C-alpha positions in Angstrom: 148.4 122.3 101.7 145.0 123.0 102.8 143.7 122.6 99.1 145.4 119.3 98.8 143.5 118.0 102.0 140.2 119.4 100.6 140.9 117.7 97.2 141.7 114.4 99.0 138.5 114.5 101.3 136.4 115.4 98.1 137.8 112.4 96.2 137.2 110.1 99.2 133.6 111.4 99.5 133.1 110.9 95.8 134.5 107.3 96.1 132.3 106.4 99.2 129.2 107.9 97.5 129.7 106.0 94.4 130.4 102.9 96.3 127.2 103.4 98.3 125.1 103.9 95.2 126.5 100.8 93.6 125.9 98.6 96.5 122.2 99.4 97.6 121.1 95.8 97.4 119.8 94.4 100.8 121.8 91.6 102.4 121.0 89.5 105.5 123.4 89.8 108.3 123.2 86.9 110.7 124.5 86.8 114.3 125.3 83.0 114.2 125.4 80.3 111.5 122.1 78.6 110.5 123.2 75.1 111.8 124.1 76.6 115.3 121.0 78.8 115.3 118.8 75.7 114.8 120.6 73.9 117.5 120.3 76.7 120.0 116.8 77.7 118.9 117.8 81.4 118.6 118.4 83.2 115.4 119.0 86.9 115.0 119.3 88.2 111.4 118.9 91.8 110.0 118.5 93.0 106.4 120.7 95.9 105.7 121.9 97.5 102.4 125.4 96.3 101.5 127.0 99.8 101.7 125.9 100.1 105.3 127.5 96.8 106.1 130.7 97.9 104.3 130.9 101.4 106.0 130.0 100.0 109.2 132.9 97.4 109.0 135.2 100.2 108.3 133.9 102.3 111.2 134.1 99.3 113.5 137.8 98.6 112.4 138.7 102.3 113.0 137.3 102.3 116.5 138.8 98.9 117.4 142.2 100.2 116.0 142.0 103.4 118.0 141.1 101.7 121.2 143.8 99.1 120.6 146.4 101.8 120.2 145.1 103.7 123.2 145.5 100.6 125.4 149.0 99.8 124.0 150.3 103.3 124.7 149.2 103.3 128.3 152.9 102.5 129.4 154.3 105.5 127.5 151.5 107.8 128.8 152.1 106.6 132.4 155.9 107.2 132.0 155.3 110.8 130.6 153.0 111.6 133.4 155.5 110.5 136.0 158.3 112.3 134.4 156.2 115.5 134.3 155.3 115.0 138.0 159.0 114.5 138.8 159.9 117.7 136.8 157.3 119.8 138.6 158.5 118.5 142.0 162.2 119.3 141.1 161.1 122.7 139.9 159.5 123.5 143.2 162.5 122.3 145.0 164.9 124.4 143.0 162.7 127.6 143.6 162.7 126.7 147.4 166.5 126.3 147.6 167.0 129.5 145.6 164.8 131.3 148.2 166.7 129.8 151.0 170.0 130.7 149.3 169.0 134.5 149.0 167.3 134.7 152.3 168.7 137.6 154.2 170.5 139.2 151.3 169.9 142.4 149.7 167.3 142.0 146.8 169.7 143.6 144.3 172.5 141.3 145.2 170.1 138.3 145.0 168.9 139.3 141.4 172.6 139.8 140.3 173.5 136.3 141.8 170.6 134.5 140.0 171.5 136.3 136.6 175.2 135.4 136.8 
């Protein structure tokens, strides 16, 4: 299974490197459209190789997706945390009640009572 993962990662690396080498032309990335930039009087543009724009878009999409899922799963994480807290509290209560039940008894009888 490990070799399949290495083969997949090597193939992905080869594809990304070949796409990067094929798209080295510089493109202009603009913050806002020309007409709006002329109206506002502010225009921010940056010249980047096309492969940087493509890989940056993929990376930005992954980051946005991870953040979106993390926010979406908040309710499940909160429920799991509350359940774990409740379980710990109940375990402490059971241990306390067992201690009260066996208080004043012989230790051997208490151990046998717990086992059976």
